[in-house]
C-alpha positions as CSV (number, residue, x, y, z in Angstrom):
1,M,2.1,32.5,2.3
2,Q,4.5,30.2,1.6
3,K,7.6,32.4,2.0
4,A,6.0,33.2,5.2
5,L,5.9,29.5,6.6
6,E,9.5,28.9,5.3
7,M,10.7,32.0,7.3
8,A,8.6,30.8,10.2
9,R,10.7,27.3,9.9
10,E,13.7,28.6,9.2
11,K,13.5,31.0,12.6
12,R,12.5,28.5,15.0
13,S,15.7,28.6,17.2
14,E,14.9,32.9,17.2
15,H,11.7,32.3,18.1
16,L,12.2,29.8,20.9
17,N,15.0,32.2,22.2
18,K,12.9,35.1,22.5
19,L,10.0,32.8,24.4
20,F,12.2,32.1,27.1
21,E,13.2,35.7,27.4
22,F,9.6,36.3,27.8
23,L,9.0,33.1,30.5
24,R,11.9,34.6,32.6
25,I,10.0,37.3,33.7
26,P,7.9,36.7,36.8
27,S,4.6,38.4,35.5
28,I,2.1,37.1,39.0
29,S,-0.6,39.4,39.0
30,T,-1.9,38.2,42.2
31,E,1.2,38.8,44.4
32,T,1.4,42.4,44.7
33,E,5.4,42.2,45.1
34,R,5.5,40.7,41.4
35,H,3.5,43.9,39.9
36,P,6.7,45.6,39.1
37,D,7.2,42.2,37.1
38,V,4.0,42.5,35.3
39,R,4.6,46.3,34.1
40,R,8.4,44.9,33.1
41,A,6.4,41.7,31.4
42,A,4.1,44.7,29.5
43,E,6.8,47.2,28.4
44,W,8.9,44.1,27.1
45,L,5.7,43.0,24.7
46,V,5.6,46.8,23.5
47,D,9.4,46.0,22.2
48,Q,8.7,43.1,20.8
49,M,5.8,44.1,19.4
50,T,7.5,47.3,17.6
51,A,10.3,45.0,16.4
52,A,7.8,43.0,15.3
53,G,6.9,45.7,12.7
54,L,3.5,46.6,14.0
55,Q,2.4,50.6,13.6
56,E,1.4,51.3,16.9
57,A,2.2,49.5,20.6
58,R,1.9,50.9,23.8
59,V,1.3,49.9,27.0
60,M,-2.3,51.7,28.1
61,E,-2.9,52.1,32.1
62,T,-6.1,50.5,34.2
63,E,-7.5,51.4,37.3
64,G,-5.0,47.8,38.1
65,L,-2.4,46.4,36.0
66,P,-1.6,47.7,32.6
67,I,-2.6,46.4,29.1
68,V,-0.7,46.3,26.2
69,Y,-2.3,47.2,22.7
70,G,-1.1,47.0,19.2
71,E,-1.9,47.2,15.7
72,W,-1.3,46.9,11.7
73,L,-4.3,48.5,9.7
74,E,-2.7,48.2,6.2
75,A,-4.9,45.9,4.9
76,G,-7.5,48.4,3.8
77,P,-11.1,49.1,4.5
78,D,-12.2,45.9,2.9
79,A,-10.2,43.5,4.6
80,P,-11.7,41.7,7.6
81,T,-9.9,43.2,11.1
82,V,-9.0,40.6,13.7
83,L,-8.7,41.3,17.5
84,V,-5.9,39.2,18.9
85,Y,-7.0,38.7,22.7
86,G,-4.0,37.1,25.2
87,H,-2.6,37.5,29.0
88,Y,0.8,37.8,29.7
89,D,0.2,37.5,33.8
90,V,0.7,34.3,35.1
91,Q,-0.1,31.9,37.9
92,P,1.6,31.6,41.5
93,V,4.1,28.6,41.5
94,D,3.3,27.4,44.8
95,P,4.3,24.6,46.1
96,L,7.8,25.3,44.7
97,N,9.5,22.1,45.9
98,L,7.4,20.2,43.4
99,W,8.7,21.9,40.4
100,Q,11.5,19.5,38.8
101,S,13.3,22.9,37.5
102,Q,13.0,26.4,38.2
103,P,9.8,28.0,36.7
104,F,10.6,30.9,36.0
105,E,14.3,29.4,34.0
106,P,12.4,27.9,31.2
107,E,13.9,24.3,30.4
108,I,13.2,21.5,27.6
109,R,12.7,18.1,28.6
110,G,11.4,15.3,26.3
111,G,9.8,17.4,23.7
112,D,8.1,19.8,26.2
113,I,8.9,23.8,27.0
114,Y,8.4,23.7,31.2
115,A,7.9,27.2,32.6
116,R,5.0,29.2,34.5
117,G,3.2,30.5,31.6
118,A,4.7,28.5,29.3
119,V,1.2,27.3,28.1
120,D,-1.2,29.7,29.8
121,D,-0.7,31.8,27.8
122,K,2.7,33.4,27.3
123,G,4.0,30.7,24.8
124,Q,0.3,30.5,23.2
125,M,0.1,34.5,22.6
126,F,3.9,35.2,21.9
127,A,3.1,32.9,18.6
128,H,0.9,35.4,17.2
129,I,3.4,38.2,17.2
130,K,6.1,35.8,15.8
131,A,3.0,35.3,13.4
132,V,2.5,38.5,12.4
133,E,6.4,39.5,12.3
134,T,7.1,36.7,9.9
135,I,4.6,37.5,7.4
136,L,5.7,41.0,7.6
137,A,9.3,40.1,7.2
138,S,8.8,37.6,4.6
139,E,6.0,39.4,2.5
140,G,5.8,42.6,3.7
141,R,2.0,43.1,4.1
142,V,-0.6,41.1,6.5
143,P,-3.7,40.2,4.3
144,V,-6.0,41.0,7.4
145,N,-6.0,44.2,9.7
146,L,-5.1,43.3,13.2
147,K,-5.2,44.8,16.4
148,F,-3.7,43.1,19.7
149,L,-5.0,43.5,23.1
150,F,-2.8,41.9,25.8
151,E,-3.6,42.1,29.5
152,G,-1.9,41.5,33.1
153,E,-5.0,40.5,34.9
154,E,-6.4,37.8,33.9
155,E,-5.0,35.2,36.1
156,L,-6.6,38.1,39.0
157,G,-10.3,37.5,37.1
158,S,-9.8,40.6,34.9
159,P,-11.2,43.4,37.3
160,S,-10.1,46.4,35.0
161,I,-10.9,44.3,31.2
162,D,-14.8,45.2,31.0
163,A,-14.5,48.7,31.5
164,F,-11.4,49.3,29.1
165,V,-13.5,47.3,26.4
166,E,-16.5,49.7,26.9
167,E,-14.2,53.0,26.9
168,H,-12.2,52.2,24.2
169,A,-14.7,50.1,21.9
170,G,-13.8,52.4,18.9
171,L,-10.4,51.7,19.0
172,L,-10.7,48.1,19.7
173,A,-13.6,47.6,16.8
174,A,-12.8,44.3,14.9
175,D,-15.0,41.3,13.0
176,S,-13.9,38.9,15.1
177,V,-11.6,38.2,18.1
178,L,-9.0,35.5,18.0
179,V,-7.9,33.5,21.5
180,S,-5.2,31.6,22.0
181,D,-5.4,30.3,25.2
182,T,-7.4,26.8,25.0
183,A,-5.9,23.2,24.4
184,F,-6.2,20.4,22.2
185,L,-8.5,17.0,22.5
186,A,-5.3,15.2,22.7
187,E,-1.9,15.2,20.9
188,G,-2.3,15.1,17.3
189,K,-6.2,15.8,17.4
190,P,-6.9,19.6,17.1
191,M,-10.2,21.2,18.8
192,L,-12.0,24.4,18.1
193,V,-13.7,25.8,21.1
194,Y,-17.0,27.3,20.3
195,G,-18.5,28.1,23.5
196,L,-17.6,28.8,26.9
197,R,-18.9,28.7,30.2
198,G,-19.8,32.0,32.2
199,L,-19.1,31.9,35.9
200,T,-20.3,33.0,39.3
201,Y,-18.0,32.9,42.5
202,M,-19.0,33.1,45.7
203,E,-18.2,32.8,48.9
204,I,-19.7,31.5,52.0
205,L,-18.6,32.7,55.9
206,V,-20.2,31.3,59.0
207,D,-18.9,32.8,62.5
208,G,-20.4,30.9,65.3
209,P,-19.0,32.0,68.9
210,H,-16.8,34.7,69.3
211,H,-13.4,32.6,69.7
212,D,-12.5,29.2,69.5
213,L,-14.1,26.9,72.3
214,H,-12.6,24.0,74.0
215,S,-14.4,20.9,72.0
216,G,-14.4,19.2,75.9
217,A,-16.1,22.1,77.5
218,Y,-18.7,22.9,75.1
219,G,-18.9,20.5,72.8
220,G,-22.2,19.1,72.4
221,T,-23.8,22.6,73.5
222,V,-22.4,25.1,70.1
223,Y,-23.3,24.7,66.7
224,N,-19.8,24.4,65.3
225,P,-19.5,26.7,62.2
226,A,-17.4,24.0,60.2
227,Q,-20.4,21.1,60.5
228,V,-22.6,24.0,59.3
229,L,-20.6,24.8,56.7
230,A,-20.3,21.1,55.9
231,E,-24.5,20.6,56.3
232,I,-24.6,23.6,53.8
233,I,-22.2,22.4,51.1
234,A,-24.2,19.0,51.1
235,K,-27.1,20.5,50.2
236,L,-25.8,22.2,47.1
237,H,-26.6,19.7,44.9
238,N,-29.7,16.9,44.5
239,D,-29.2,12.8,45.1
240,D,-28.9,12.6,41.4
241,A,-26.2,15.2,40.7
242,T,-28.2,18.3,39.4
243,V,-28.0,21.7,41.2
244,A,-30.4,22.1,43.9
245,I,-30.5,26.1,44.0
246,P,-33.6,27.2,42.9
247,G,-34.2,28.6,39.2
248,F,-30.7,27.7,38.6
249,Y,-32.2,25.9,35.7
250,D,-34.4,28.4,34.2
251,R,-32.3,29.8,31.8
252,V,-30.8,27.2,30.5
253,R,-30.2,26.9,27.1
254,E,-30.8,23.1,26.2
255,L,-28.3,21.5,23.7
256,S,-29.0,21.6,20.0
257,E,-28.8,18.6,17.6
258,T,-25.6,20.4,16.1
259,D,-24.1,20.8,19.4
260,R,-24.7,17.1,20.3
261,E,-23.6,16.0,16.7
262,A,-20.6,17.9,17.8
263,A,-19.8,16.8,21.1
264,A,-20.8,13.6,19.4
265,Q,-17.6,13.5,17.3
266,V,-15.2,14.1,20.2
267,D,-13.5,11.3,20.3
268,Y,-13.4,11.7,24.3
269,P,-13.2,8.0,26.1
270,V,-13.1,7.4,29.8
271,T,-9.7,6.2,29.8
272,Q,-8.7,9.7,28.7
273,W,-10.7,11.2,31.3
274,Q,-9.1,8.6,34.4
275,Q,-5.6,9.3,33.0
276,E,-6.4,13.3,33.4
277,T,-8.0,12.9,36.8
278,G,-6.5,10.3,38.4
279,M,-10.5,9.1,39.2
280,D,-11.9,5.6,38.4
281,K,-15.8,6.8,37.9
282,P,-17.4,10.0,36.3
283,W,-19.7,11.6,38.3
284,G,-22.6,14.0,37.0
285,E,-25.8,14.7,35.3
286,A,-27.4,11.4,34.0
287,G,-28.3,11.6,30.0
288,Y,-25.0,13.7,29.1
289,S,-21.6,12.2,27.7
290,L,-19.0,13.3,29.5
291,I,-17.7,16.1,26.7
292,E,-20.8,17.7,27.0
293,R,-20.9,17.6,30.9
294,R,-17.5,19.3,31.0
295,G,-18.8,22.2,28.4
296,G,-22.5,22.1,27.7
297,R,-24.2,22.2,30.9
298,P,-24.1,24.1,34.6
299,T,-22.0,23.3,37.2
300,C,-21.6,24.5,41.1
301,E,-18.4,23.0,42.5
302,V,-16.8,23.9,46.0
303,N,-13.4,25.4,45.6
304,G,-11.7,25.4,48.8
305,I,-13.0,24.9,52.7
306,W,-11.5,26.3,55.8
307,G,-12.0,26.5,59.4
308,G,-10.6,25.0,62.4
309,Y,-7.6,23.5,63.3
310,S,-5.7,21.7,60.3
311,G,-1.6,21.6,61.5
312,E,0.3,18.7,63.1
313,G,-1.1,17.0,65.7
314,G,-4.1,17.5,67.2
315,K,-5.9,20.9,68.5
316,T,-9.2,20.0,70.1
317,I,-11.4,23.0,69.2
318,I,-14.9,24.2,68.0
319,P,-13.6,26.7,65.2
320,A,-15.1,30.2,65.4
321,H,-15.1,30.9,62.3
322,A,-15.4,28.7,58.8
323,G,-15.6,29.2,55.2
324,A,-16.0,28.0,51.3
325,K,-15.4,29.3,47.6
326,I,-17.8,28.2,45.6
327,S,-18.0,28.5,41.6
328,M,-20.6,27.8,39.0
329,R,-19.8,28.0,35.4
330,L,-22.8,28.7,33.5
331,V,-24.2,28.2,29.8
332,P,-26.0,30.3,27.6
333,D,-28.5,31.8,28.6
334,Q,-27.7,31.9,32.3
335,D,-26.8,35.3,33.9
336,P,-24.0,35.6,36.3
337,D,-25.5,38.1,38.7
338,E,-29.3,36.5,38.9
339,I,-27.4,33.4,39.7
340,A,-25.6,35.1,42.5
341,Q,-28.5,36.2,43.3
342,L,-30.1,32.4,43.7
343,F,-27.6,31.5,45.3
344,A,-27.2,34.2,48.1
345,D,-31.1,33.8,48.9
346,F,-31.3,29.8,48.8
347,I,-28.2,29.9,51.5
348,P,-30.1,31.4,54.3
349,T,-33.0,28.7,53.9
350,I,-30.7,26.1,54.7
351,A,-28.3,27.4,57.6
352,P,-29.7,27.2,60.8
353,E,-30.3,30.4,62.9
354,H,-27.8,29.2,65.4
355,V,-24.9,31.3,63.6
356,R,-24.2,34.0,61.1
357,V,-24.0,33.0,57.6
358,T,-22.9,35.8,55.4
359,V,-22.7,35.3,51.6
360,N,-20.4,37.5,48.9
361,K,-20.4,37.6,45.3
362,L,-16.8,37.4,44.1
363,S,-16.5,37.5,40.7
364,G,-18.4,36.6,37.5
365,G,-19.0,36.5,33.7
366,W,-21.2,35.7,30.7
367,P,-20.8,32.5,28.7
368,S,-20.3,33.0,25.0
369,I,-20.7,30.7,22.0
370,T,-19.9,30.9,18.3
371,P,-21.6,29.3,15.5
372,I,-19.7,26.7,13.8
373,D,-20.4,27.5,10.4
374,S,-19.3,31.2,10.9
375,P,-16.6,32.1,8.2
376,E,-13.6,32.6,11.2
377,M,-14.5,29.1,12.4
378,K,-13.9,27.8,8.9
379,A,-10.6,29.4,8.2
380,A,-9.6,28.4,11.9
381,A,-10.5,24.3,10.9
382,A,-8.8,24.8,7.3
383,A,-6.0,26.7,9.2
384,L,-5.3,23.7,11.7
385,Q,-6.0,21.0,9.1
386,A,-3.1,22.4,7.0
387,V,-0.4,22.4,9.7
388,W,-1.4,18.9,11.6
389,G,-3.0,17.1,8.7
390,V,-7.0,16.5,10.1
391,P,-9.7,18.3,10.5
392,P,-10.5,20.0,13.8
393,V,-13.2,18.8,16.0
394,F,-15.8,21.2,17.5
395,S,-16.0,21.5,21.5
396,R,-17.9,23.7,23.8
397,E,-15.3,23.8,26.7
398,G,-16.0,24.0,30.5
399,G,-13.4,26.5,31.5
400,S,-14.5,30.7,31.4
401,I,-12.8,33.7,29.3
402,P,-15.4,36.1,30.6
403,V,-14.1,39.1,28.2
404,I,-15.1,36.9,25.3
405,S,-18.5,37.7,26.4
406,T,-18.1,41.3,26.6
407,F,-16.0,41.4,23.0
408,Q,-19.8,39.6,21.8
409,K,-21.7,42.2,23.6
410,V,-19.3,45.3,23.2
411,L,-17.9,45.3,20.0
412,G,-20.1,42.5,18.0
413,A,-17.4,40.5,17.4
414,S,-17.4,36.7,16.9
415,A,-14.8,34.9,18.6
416,V,-12.7,32.1,17.6
417,L,-10.8,30.3,19.9
418,M,-7.9,28.3,18.3
419,G,-5.6,27.1,21.7
420,F,-2.9,24.8,20.8
421,G,-2.2,23.7,24.4
422,L,-2.4,20.0,25.4
423,P,-4.4,18.2,28.3
424,G,-2.0,17.5,31.1
425,S,-0.2,20.9,30.7
426,K,-0.5,21.7,34.3
427,M,-1.7,24.8,33.8
428,H,-1.8,26.6,37.5
429,A,-0.2,23.6,38.6
430,P,4.1,22.6,39.3
431,N,5.5,22.1,36.2
432,E,3.3,23.6,33.8
433,H,4.5,22.9,30.0
434,F,4.1,23.4,26.2
435,K,5.1,21.0,23.8
436,E,8.0,22.8,21.9
437,D,6.7,21.7,18.4
438,H,3.4,23.1,18.8
439,Y,4.7,26.8,20.1
440,Y,6.1,26.1,16.3
441,K,3.3,24.9,14.9
442,A,1.3,27.6,16.3
443,I,3.1,30.2,14.5
444,E,2.6,28.4,11.3
445,A,-1.2,27.9,12.0
446,I,-1.6,31.4,12.4
447,I,-0.5,32.3,9.2
448,H,-2.6,30.1,8.0
449,Y,-5.4,31.7,9.6
450,Y,-4.9,35.1,8.5
451,H,-4.5,34.4,4.9
452,N,-7.6,31.9,4.9
453,L,-9.8,34.5,6.8
454,A,-8.7,37.5,3.6
455,G,-9.5,34.8,1.2
């Protein structure tokens, strides 16, 4: 392993240049006109994986955007098999005027790599390719069997991935899954995520008059769709910050003693939360710490509202239509389909009869959890400690990576989320960045992980 670590340090400049090539490809999956670039990124990855020494690397088609698959299976039948997952598509760059540098022309400032996709997820996933390339170049073989699955639709909600995993379960069979798409607790404080919340994503549409009306001529006679929407949203929570949907908490797995002990080890002060959010006072369920609320409790959040006039100046209308996007983050053992139905059943009970209200389910995904004391978690913890010099904390994360639960259900594989980002890296926002030193250390940590797991 020492030869591989030394080579990784010697080749840092080369590894950075290749990452920059990757980041220059504008693989925005949510913009149809960028889909040729998404495919170009997939083909570029295949070339990089082949050059790294993988036995096989290819683009595999789906009903949507392509998936990249690769493998190295020479460690033998007694060695563990690891499936490495990541995504090569990125978020849109809007608003462009807030970027300090061009989003697809990587730039290093203050020790950070600035580019769209730098941390979510190109920089983190590409470290895995460079890690296996370094091991093969220095040692001739990897101590574990490896499979790679990189998708191009994660930022779209991964519409094709579940069917792909089910159809290719034999090809993807593995003992565990390794994902780098999460973050440290803070700089110098590595964190292993052992649980992810699931997701139910809904849309509410309110339709009133057949066209916008003059608010002077018709105000006071028409139930304003924007007002109706506001009243519906106001009824989604109780005064104690709990979700008001009947049955919402029926299947919630309460935090165990182990969960709460792990959460207590996470040094996440209110001051850090204030710095990250720009807010003064936390809000949420009583009886739970900030870190427990962030990953261990379910939520219901308004992601967007529209309706009426919002341009410059005034336009005195009663809008004909209004709408909102609502996401609900779920914890074990909540069923995303069941939660969607509970939501759809609840909204009509709090909506007036004066307007037409439609509820649509847009997407969903199951929560996932991996025991802290699993061999994979122990191997990852040792790897992070070897590189950063301190043991990681264990935490449940508030975000969702729905495919993780699919891997667990279809493949029976445990999941390790060993991410290398930092809070405040502006994922999905202008000036996204990834600490340059973390990119190099990620490669070293992955090298440690494979050797630890084999041992």
